[in-house]
C-alpha positions in Angstrom: 94.6 21.8 186.1 91.3 23.6 186.7 92.4 26.8 188.5 95.3 29.2 188.4 95.0 31.6 191.3 96.7 34.9 190.7 97.6 37.0 193.7 99.1 40.4 192.8 101.4 41.6 195.7 102.6 45.1 196.4 103.6 46.0 200.0 101.1 43.7 201.7 103.4 41.9 204.0 100.9 42.1 206.8 98.1 40.3 204.9 99.5 38.1 202.2 100.2 35.0 204.2 96.5 35.1 205.2 95.4 35.4 201.7 97.5 32.5 200.5 96.3 30.4 203.5 92.7 31.0 202.4 93.5 29.4 199.0 95.5 26.5 200.5 92.4 25.8 202.7 90.0 25.4 199.7 87.8 22.3 199.6 88.5 22.1 195.9 92.3 21.3 195.6 92.7 21.5 191.8 94.8 24.6 191.7 98.2 26.4 191.4 99.0 29.7 193.1 100.9 32.4 191.3 102.0 35.3 193.5 103.2 38.2 191.4 105.4 40.5 193.5 104.9 43.8 191.8 108.0 45.6 193.1 107.4 45.3 196.8 109.7 47.1 199.2 108.6 45.2 202.3 109.0 41.5 203.2 105.9 40.2 201.5 107.8 37.8 199.2 109.7 36.3 202.1 106.4 35.6 203.9 105.2 33.7 200.8 108.4 31.8 200.4 108.2 30.8 204.1 104.9 29.0 203.4 106.9 26.3 201.5 104.0 24.8 199.5 105.0 23.3 196.1 101.7 24.6 194.6 103.0 28.2 195.0 105.0 30.0 192.4 106.5 33.4 193.3 107.0 35.8 190.3 108.8 39.0 190.7 108.7 42.2 188.5 109.3 45.9 188.7 106.4 47.9 190.0 103.8 48.4 187.2 100.5 48.3 189.1 97.9 45.7 190.0 96.6 45.4 186.4 100.1 44.6 185.1 100.7 42.1 187.9 97.4 40.3 187.1 98.2 40.2 183.5 101.7 38.7 184.2 99.8 36.0 186.2 97.5 35.2 183.4 100.3 34.7 181.0 102.2 32.5 183.4 99.1 30.5 184.3 98.4 26.9 183.3 94.8 26.3 184.5 91.7 26.3 182.6 90.4 29.2 184.7 92.3 32.1 186.3 90.9 33.2 189.6 92.0 36.4 191.1 92.6 37.2 194.8 94.1 40.5 196.0 96.8 40.0 198.7 94.8 41.7 201.4 91.5 39.8 200.8 90.6 36.2 201.4 88.4 33.3 200.3 86.0 31.3 202.4 86.7 27.5 202.0 84.1 26.8 199.4 85.1 29.6 197.0 86.8 27.4 194.3 84.3 24.7 194.7 81.5 27.2 193.9 83.3 28.4 190.8 84.0 24.9 189.7 80.2 24.1 189.9 79.3 27.2 188.0 81.8 26.4 185.2 80.4 22.9 184.9 76.9 24.2 184.7 77.6 27.1 182.3 80.2 25.7 179.8 80.0 28.8 177.6 80.8 31.2 180.4 83.8 33.5 180.0 83.6 35.1 183.5 82.4 33.7 186.8 81.7 35.8 189.8 80.4 34.9 193.4 79.0 37.0 196.1 81.1 38.5 198.7 81.2 40.1 202.1 83.2 43.2 203.2 84.3 44.8 206.4 87.2 45.4 208.7 87.3 42.1 210.6 90.7 40.5 210.0 89.3 37.1 210.9 85.7 37.0 209.5 83.4 34.2 210.4 82.8 31.6 207.6 79.2 32.0 206.2 77.0 29.0 206.6 76.9 26.6 203.8 73.9 27.6 201.8 73.3 27.3 198.0 73.3 30.6 196.1 71.3 31.6 193.1 73.4 31.0 190.1 72.5 32.7 186.7 73.8 34.2 183.6 73.6 38.0 184.0 73.4 41.0 181.5 76.6 42.5 183.0 76.2 46.0 181.6 72.7 46.4 182.8 73.3 45.0 186.3 76.6 46.9 186.7 74.6 50.1 185.9 72.6 49.4 189.0 75.5 48.1 191.2 79.0 48.7 189.9 80.2 46.1 192.4 78.2 43.2 190.9 81.5 41.7 189.8 84.5 42.2 192.3 88.0 41.2 191.5 88.7 38.9 194.4 85.5 36.9 193.8 86.1 36.3 190.0 87.6 33.7 187.6 88.0 34.3 183.9 88.4 31.5 181.4 92.1 31.5 180.3 91.2 31.1 176.7 89.0 34.3 176.9 91.7 36.2 178.9 94.3 35.5 176.2 91.8 36.6 173.5 90.8 40.0 175.0 94.4 41.0 176.0 95.9 42.4 179.2 94.4 44.6 182.0 94.5 48.3 181.3 97.7 49.7 182.8 95.7 52.4 184.6 95.8 52.2 188.4 92.1 53.1 188.7 89.3 51.2 187.0 91.4 48.6 185.2 89.2 45.8 186.7 86.0 47.4 185.3 87.6 47.7 181.9 88.5 44.0 181.9 85.0 42.8 182.9 83.5 45.0 180.2 85.8 43.5 177.6 85.0 40.0 178.7 81.3 40.7 178.7 81.4 41.9 175.1 82.7 38.5 173.9 81.5 35.9 176.4 78.6 35.2 179.0 79.1 36.4 182.6 77.8 34.0 185.3 77.0 35.2 188.8 76.4 33.3 192.1 74.8 35.1 195.0 76.6 32.9 197.5 79.2 34.9 199.4 82.5 33.0 199.1 85.0 35.8 199.4 85.8 38.7 201.8 86.8 42.2 200.8 89.0 43.4 203.7 88.4 47.2 203.9 91.2 48.9 205.7 93.0 52.3 205.7 95.8 51.1 203.5 93.6 49.4 200.9 93.8 50.4 197.2 90.3 51.7 197.3 91.0 53.8 200.3 94.1 55.3 198.7 91.9 56.1 195.5 89.3 57.8 197.7 91.8 59.9 199.4 93.2 61.1 196.1 89.8 62.0 194.7 90.0 65.7 195.2 93.0 65.9 192.8 91.2 64.4 189.9 90.4 66.6 186.9 86.8 67.0 185.7 86.2 64.7 182.7 85.7 66.6 179.5 84.2 63.7 177.7 82.3 60.5 178.6 85.3 58.4 177.9 87.4 60.3 180.5 85.5 58.9 183.5 86.8 55.3 183.6 88.8 53.1 181.2 85.6 51.0 180.8 83.5 54.0 179.6 86.2 54.9 177.1 86.1 51.4 175.7 82.4 51.3 175.6 82.2 54.7 173.9 84.2 53.3 171.1 82.2 50.0 170.6 78.6 50.8 171.7 77.4 51.8 168.3 79.3 49.0 166.5 76.8 46.7 164.5 78.1 43.6 166.3 77.0 45.1 169.6 73.6 46.3 168.5 71.7 44.0 171.0 73.8 45.5 173.9 73.4 49.1 173.0 70.7 50.0 175.6 72.5 48.1 178.4 75.9 49.8 177.5 74.2 53.2 177.6 72.8 52.4 181.1 76.2 51.4 182.2 77.7 54.6 181.0 75.0 56.6 182.8 75.8 54.7 185.9 79.5 55.7 185.6 78.4 59.3 185.1 76.0 59.1 188.1 78.8 57.9 190.4 81.1 60.7 189.3 78.3 63.3 189.8 77.6 61.9 193.2 81.2 62.0 194.2 81.5 65.7 193.4 78.2 66.5 195.0 79.0 64.7 198.2 82.1 66.9 198.5 80.1 70.0 198.0 81.4 70.6 194.5 77.9 71.2 193.0 79.0 73.2 190.0 81.4 70.3 189.1 78.7 67.8 189.5 76.5 69.9 187.2 79.3 69.9 184.6 79.6 66.2 184.8 75.9 65.8 184.3 76.2 67.2 180.8 77.9 64.0 179.8 74.9 61.8 180.5 74.2 59.8 177.2 70.5 59.0 176.3 67.3 59.7 178.1 66.3 57.4 180.9 64.4 57.6 184.1 67.0 56.4 186.5 69.1 57.4 189.5 71.3 59.7 187.3 68.2 61.5 186.1 66.9 61.9 189.7 70.3 63.2 190.9 70.2 65.7 188.0 67.0 67.1 189.2 68.3 67.4 192.7 71.3 69.2 191.4 69.0 72.0 190.3 68.7 73.1 194.0 70.8 76.0 195.0 74.3 75.0 195.9 74.1 76.5 199.5 71.2 74.2 200.3 73.4 71.3 199.2 76.2 72.4 201.4 74.0 72.9 204.3 72.5 69.4 203.9 76.0 67.9 203.7 77.1 69.7 206.8 74.2 68.4 208.7 74.9 64.9 207.4 78.4 65.1 208.6 77.4 66.2 212.1 74.8 63.4 212.4 77.3 60.8 211.4 79.9 61.8 214.1 79.9 59.5 217.0 
């Protein structure tokens, strides 16, 4: 079997049948589907069972978070590659075929990732069939510029690599970034620019829930406090076996600090953003450095600019 498709499910009754249907509609049919019900309290499992396709296996466990659900799926999988799909997202019909072509072209790859679209359209139009640019990427350097260069519902990890690096971090925030970082330390990452998946942004999505809870987060006291991936990289970046990745890892860490600074600054917490700035490793001319210069402006000017921005954005 080429693909095991892992779908973590927690209270997504409204969406899960659509996600599973998008897998069943793939032009590449060499797959199994493992839906891991992570302690749902709605009728999502019943929706999955009602589909009645023999390629679907429903696994239930007590609620432990999306990372634990994905890890359970990896351990239960039988395919050469494990592809991930969140229960509220979907794939376009050529997704697995694109991943299969990438795997054949790059036999050493440990992680495959395609492009994706995002929005609030519950029934998005299928993109026209156009070839994408496929290449091996320097994951840390590219994620430093765009943290979404690899996105969970558009990825597949080689099962052999997955079993080598261990489970997803149990954290409910940033566990996916930590996982991609661990893969990138041991195996090539290959990216296709072709959009083959759809990230459905809605008010109840996990990212929306995280954004709403941002004001309650503590200020990081050290670089490793920002995300699980920065904690991991702070432990390994100076190890001799990763000497060739040192600069790229440092840029990735600076990108994480930048996003944390920006989050505080966008909420008018300028002093907090300045405190986070002190965690920046190294010296580079990048967006983190530019934001640091902007943070030297008086806090009242920042808040005035933010107030004007909010007024302009109102319909």
